[in-house]
VMD Tcl script that draws the C-alpha trace (Angstrom):
set ca {
  {4.87 -47.40 -59.22}
  {6.56 -46.78 -55.93}
  {5.71 -43.07 -56.22}
  {2.01 -43.83 -56.72}
  {2.03 -46.25 -53.80}
  {3.69 -43.67 -51.49}
  {1.22 -41.00 -52.59}
  {-1.69 -43.36 -51.89}
  {-0.41 -44.18 -48.39}
  {0.13 -40.49 -47.51}
  {-3.33 -39.56 -48.80}
  {-4.87 -42.44 -46.87}
  {-3.09 -41.35 -43.66}
  {-4.22 -37.72 -44.04}
  {-7.75 -38.87 -44.77}
  {-7.82 -41.02 -41.65}
  {-6.57 -38.20 -39.46}
  {-9.12 -35.80 -40.95}
  {-11.88 -38.37 -40.43}
  {-10.98 -38.86 -36.77}
  {-10.68 -35.13 -36.00}
  {-13.37 -33.54 -38.16}
  {-16.13 -36.14 -38.33}
  {-17.29 -35.78 -34.69}
  {-17.57 -32.02 -35.15}
  {-19.38 -32.15 -38.51}
  {-21.73 -34.97 -37.56}
  {-22.75 -33.44 -34.24}
  {-21.46 -36.31 -32.06}
  {-19.61 -33.89 -29.73}
  {-22.75 -31.87 -29.21}
  {-24.79 -35.00 -28.50}
  {-22.22 -36.33 -26.03}
  {-22.13 -32.97 -24.24}
  {-25.94 -32.91 -24.01}
  {-26.10 -36.48 -22.71}
  {-23.44 -35.71 -20.10}
  {-25.38 -32.66 -18.87}
  {-28.57 -34.72 -18.62}
  {-26.78 -37.58 -16.81}
  {-25.40 -35.33 -14.04}
  {-26.44 -36.31 -10.56}
  {-26.53 -32.68 -9.40}
  {-29.03 -30.26 -10.91}
  {-27.62 -27.41 -12.94}
  {-28.68 -24.19 -11.24}
  {-29.26 -21.15 -13.34}
  {-27.80 -17.91 -12.11}
  {-30.41 -15.72 -10.51}
  {-30.25 -12.06 -11.35}
  {-29.66 -9.82 -8.40}
  {-28.54 -12.69 -6.15}
  {-25.82 -11.80 -3.67}
  {-22.54 -13.64 -4.24}
  {-20.82 -15.32 -1.33}
  {-18.11 -13.33 0.41}
  {-15.41 -15.72 -0.76}
  {-16.38 -15.23 -4.40}
  {-16.38 -11.47 -3.92}
  {-12.86 -11.58 -2.49}
  {-11.63 -13.84 -5.30}
  {-13.16 -11.54 -7.90}
  {-11.52 -8.51 -6.30}
  {-8.12 -10.21 -6.26}
  {-8.42 -11.25 -9.91}
  {-9.41 -7.73 -10.90}
  {-6.44 -6.24 -9.06}
  {-4.07 -8.80 -10.58}
  {-5.26 -8.02 -14.10}
  {-4.90 -4.30 -13.46}
  {-1.29 -4.74 -12.31}
  {-0.43 -6.93 -15.31}
  {-1.60 -4.19 -17.68}
  {0.55 -1.61 -15.90}
  {3.60 -0.55 -17.92}
  {6.70 1.38 -17.00}
  {5.58 4.56 -15.25}
  {6.29 7.91 -16.93}
  {9.05 10.24 -15.81}
  {6.77 12.36 -13.62}
  {5.65 9.28 -11.67}
  {9.24 8.06 -11.26}
  {10.24 11.47 -9.93}
  {7.45 11.21 -7.36}
  {8.51 7.67 -6.43}
  {12.01 8.98 -5.76}
  {10.62 11.73 -3.53}
  {11.70 14.58 -5.82}
  {9.51 17.58 -6.50}
  {11.20 18.30 -9.84}
  {9.35 18.76 -13.08}
  {10.22 16.95 -16.30}
  {11.91 20.07 -17.63}
  {14.15 20.41 -14.58}
  {15.18 16.77 -14.77}
  {16.00 17.05 -18.49}
  {18.04 20.22 -17.90}
  {20.01 18.56 -15.10}
  {20.63 15.49 -17.30}
  {21.89 17.68 -20.17}
  {24.24 19.58 -17.82}
  {25.66 16.34 -16.38}
  {26.11 14.92 -19.89}
  {27.91 18.08 -21.08}
  {30.24 18.06 -18.07}
  {31.04 14.38 -18.65}
  {31.71 15.12 -22.35}
  {34.13 17.93 -21.47}
  {35.95 15.76 -18.92}
  {36.30 12.91 -21.43}
  {37.55 15.28 -24.14}
  {40.07 17.00 -21.88}
  {41.38 13.64 -20.67}
  {42.71 13.02 -24.18}
  {40.54 10.04 -25.03}
  {39.34 11.43 -28.37}
  {35.94 12.50 -29.62}
  {34.46 8.98 -29.51}
  {35.42 8.49 -25.87}
  {34.12 11.97 -25.02}
  {30.75 11.19 -26.67}
  {30.58 7.89 -24.76}
  {31.31 9.71 -21.49}
  {28.67 12.32 -22.28}
  {26.06 9.68 -23.14}
  {26.78 7.78 -19.92}
  {26.66 10.98 -17.90}
  {23.45 12.28 -19.48}
  {21.46 9.06 -19.39}
  {23.16 6.76 -16.89}
  {23.85 8.97 -13.87}
  {20.38 10.62 -13.61}
  {18.54 7.30 -13.98}
  {20.87 5.64 -11.49}
  {20.24 8.53 -9.08}
  {16.47 8.11 -9.50}
  {16.71 4.38 -8.74}
  {18.91 5.01 -5.71}
  {16.56 7.61 -4.25}
  {13.56 5.40 -4.99}
  {15.07 2.39 -3.21}
  {16.07 4.52 -0.22}
  {12.56 5.97 0.04}
  {10.99 2.51 -0.26}
  {13.27 1.24 2.53}
  {12.14 4.08 4.82}
  {8.51 3.38 3.95}
  {8.84 -0.34 4.69}
  {10.55 0.44 7.97}
  {7.60 2.51 9.22}
  {4.62 0.78 7.60}
  {4.09 -1.93 10.30}
  {3.96 0.72 13.03}
  {1.49 2.76 10.97}
  {-0.75 -0.30 10.49}
  {-0.60 -0.96 14.25}
  {-1.73 2.62 14.91}
  {-4.70 2.09 12.57}
  {-5.60 -1.18 14.34}
  {-5.51 0.47 17.77}
  {-7.59 3.39 16.51}
  {-10.24 1.07 15.06}
  {-10.38 -0.97 18.26}
  {-10.79 2.27 20.22}
  {-13.81 3.19 18.10}
  {-12.29 5.61 15.57}
  {-13.31 5.38 11.91}
  {-10.70 4.18 9.43}
  {-10.36 7.61 7.82}
  {-9.70 9.34 11.16}
  {-7.02 6.76 12.00}
  {-5.35 7.48 8.67}
  {-5.52 11.22 9.36}
  {-3.69 10.60 12.62}
  {-0.86 8.90 10.68}
  {-0.87 11.66 8.06}
  {-0.11 14.25 10.75}
  {2.22 12.47 13.18}
  {4.05 9.69 11.30}
  {7.58 10.22 9.93}
  {8.32 10.65 6.24}
  {7.57 9.14 3.77}
  {4.66 7.48 5.64}
  {3.12 10.87 6.44}
  {3.11 12.17 2.87}
  {1.83 8.89 1.38}
  {-1.12 8.64 3.79}
  {-1.81 12.31 3.22}
  {-2.01 11.49 -0.48}
  {-4.58 8.75 0.26}
  {-6.70 11.19 2.27}
  {-6.48 13.91 -0.40}
  {-7.45 11.40 -3.11}
  {-10.42 10.27 -1.03}
  {-11.46 13.87 -0.44}
  {-11.82 14.41 -4.19}
  {-14.54 11.74 -4.28}
  {-12.67 8.50 -4.98}
  {-13.65 5.65 -2.62}
  {-11.21 4.88 0.17}
  {-10.47 1.42 -1.24}
  {-9.50 2.82 -4.65}
  {-7.46 5.58 -2.98}
  {-5.56 2.97 -0.94}
  {-4.83 0.94 -4.07}
  {-3.16 4.01 -5.62}
  {-0.53 3.76 -2.88}
  {1.12 1.00 -4.93}
  {1.56 3.43 -7.84}
  {3.60 5.81 -5.67}
  {5.42 3.12 -3.64}
  {5.73 0.05 -5.91}
  {6.47 -2.54 -3.23}
  {4.53 -5.67 -2.29}
  {3.76 -4.42 1.21}
  {1.99 -1.31 -0.08}
  {0.03 -3.54 -2.44}
  {-0.99 -5.78 0.49}
  {-2.28 -2.76 2.41}
  {-4.30 -1.48 -0.54}
  {-5.80 -4.93 -1.22}
  {-6.86 -5.39 2.43}
  {-8.57 -1.98 2.55}
  {-10.20 -2.48 -0.86}
  {-11.57 -5.94 0.00}
  {-12.89 -4.70 3.33}
  {-14.65 -1.78 1.63}
  {-16.27 -4.09 -0.94}
  {-16.98 -7.28 1.01}
  {-16.99 -6.12 4.63}
  {-15.51 -8.01 7.55}
  {-13.47 -7.40 10.68}
  {-11.02 -4.72 9.58}
  {-9.02 -4.65 12.82}
  {-8.38 -8.39 12.60}
  {-7.41 -8.18 8.91}
  {-5.02 -5.27 9.52}
  {-3.59 -7.03 12.57}
  {-2.80 -10.06 10.42}
  {-1.30 -7.74 7.81}
  {0.93 -6.10 10.42}
  {2.16 -9.52 11.54}
  {2.88 -10.52 7.93}
  {4.78 -7.26 7.32}
  {6.93 -7.78 10.41}
  {7.63 -11.40 9.44}
  {8.68 -10.29 5.95}
  {10.93 -7.66 7.49}
  {12.57 -10.26 9.73}
  {13.02 -12.61 6.77}
  {14.68 -9.85 4.72}
  {17.07 -9.06 7.57}
  {17.89 -12.76 7.96}
  {18.56 -13.16 4.22}
  {20.71 -10.04 4.24}
  {22.76 -11.31 7.18}
  {23.24 -14.76 5.63}
  {24.32 -13.31 2.27}
  {26.86 -10.82 3.66}
  {29.70 -13.36 3.45}
  {29.01 -14.00 -0.24}
  {28.73 -10.25 -0.93}
  {32.04 -9.57 0.83}
  {33.73 -12.33 -1.17}
  {32.32 -10.96 -4.42}
  {33.51 -7.44 -3.55}
  {37.02 -8.70 -2.80}
  {37.19 -10.78 -5.99}
  {35.87 -7.90 -8.11}
  {38.25 -5.29 -6.68}
  {41.36 -7.50 -6.52}
  {42.43 -7.04 -10.21}
  {42.15 -3.25 -9.93}
  {44.13 -3.23 -6.68}
  {46.86 -5.45 -8.16}
  {47.05 -3.29 -11.30}
  {47.35 -0.14 -9.16}
  {50.12 -1.66 -7.03}
  {52.05 -2.84 -10.08}
  {51.75 0.57 -11.72}
  {52.89 2.27 -8.50}
  {55.93 0.00 -8.02}
  {57.05 -0.46 -11.66}
  {55.19 1.81 -14.13}
  {57.25 0.75 -17.13}
  {56.13 -2.85 -16.74}
  {52.42 -2.06 -17.15}
  {52.52 1.01 -19.41}
  {52.22 -1.20 -22.48}
  {48.56 -1.85 -21.61}
  {47.55 1.71 -22.56}
  {50.39 2.76 -24.88}
  {50.46 -0.25 -27.24}
  {47.37 -1.03 -29.42}
  {47.52 -4.71 -28.52}
  {47.67 -3.78 -24.84}
  {44.58 -1.60 -25.20}
  {42.67 -4.46 -26.81}
  {43.76 -6.80 -24.02}
  {42.76 -4.22 -21.40}
  {39.34 -3.75 -23.00}
  {38.75 -7.52 -23.23}
  {39.82 -7.95 -19.60}
  {37.45 -5.19 -18.52}
  {34.55 -6.80 -20.41}
  {35.22 -10.23 -18.89}
  {35.58 -8.75 -15.41}
  {32.30 -6.86 -15.85}
  {30.54 -10.06 -16.93}
  {31.94 -11.89 -13.88}
  {30.83 -9.11 -11.54}
  {27.32 -9.08 -13.02}
  {27.07 -12.86 -12.69}
  {28.22 -12.76 -9.06}
  {25.77 -9.94 -8.34}
  {22.95 -11.98 -9.87}
  {23.89 -15.00 -7.76}
  {23.98 -13.16 -4.43}
  {21.05 -10.79 -5.04}
  {18.01 -12.47 -3.51}
  {14.68 -11.14 -4.76}
  {12.26 -11.27 -1.83}
}
mol new
graphics top color blue
foreach p $ca { graphics top sphere $p radius 0.5 }
foreach p [lrange $ca 0 end-1] q [lrange $ca 1 end] { graphics top cylinder $p $q radius 0.2 }
display resetview
């Protein structure tokens, strides 16, 4: 009896929920309420007129949304693009050959050091995949830093040229011939892309593909919006130059304020290695058990893992993404 009563209550509850949720949809009450609300509006509902010109603000918002969606769809660039971002003129084949050579050299060094075949393979894998990719990232960051250092001056040159009566393309050509690297080569790439037939706004947006930093994206967006919606380009670029210089000052301020934490992290991370080296130099027999005894090797490996985790955590804490 209790089972039948419980079943009846559960069925009644499900029926009530279904009645509340589905009845307005099936009976058409939602549609009627929506129609009554549209009729009761105080403001008339204007139909969109074909061929009507949108306001400038809507054009700018549409352009920004389109650019944001395009950047969200972007995936990790291929190897050829990453080589260009690092400023290298290598081909894929050359990079693969160099990676294989570095991996083979690391394998030979690990094998000759007496670590065994497993350690030699680990050294070769780290040398073949880790060192080349790390080198690419290092060269890319160094090139981006040089670009950011010279971009505000390049924007100022464009602003002065526009105020003097020069077209935007001629001002860019002036930078492409007289600016330092990598500003010169990147603006030359914009001009060459525009020469092929691509609009100047689209060519400026491609700057972000070669220099993936926010400042390059700002420059491309400003040029693209001006080409589509019009406006005072000298004023917009002047504001952009001021924003770029303010961001540069903020980065320098953050870097100066975080130097104390970075120095402390470097000291804490290097202190165990320094102490181990001093102990091994003063009394080698006291510390030889760490790499001669199996238990000592396990302890040394665990200590290295924990120290690596601590260093990564400290690096994450003091690395400000701006």
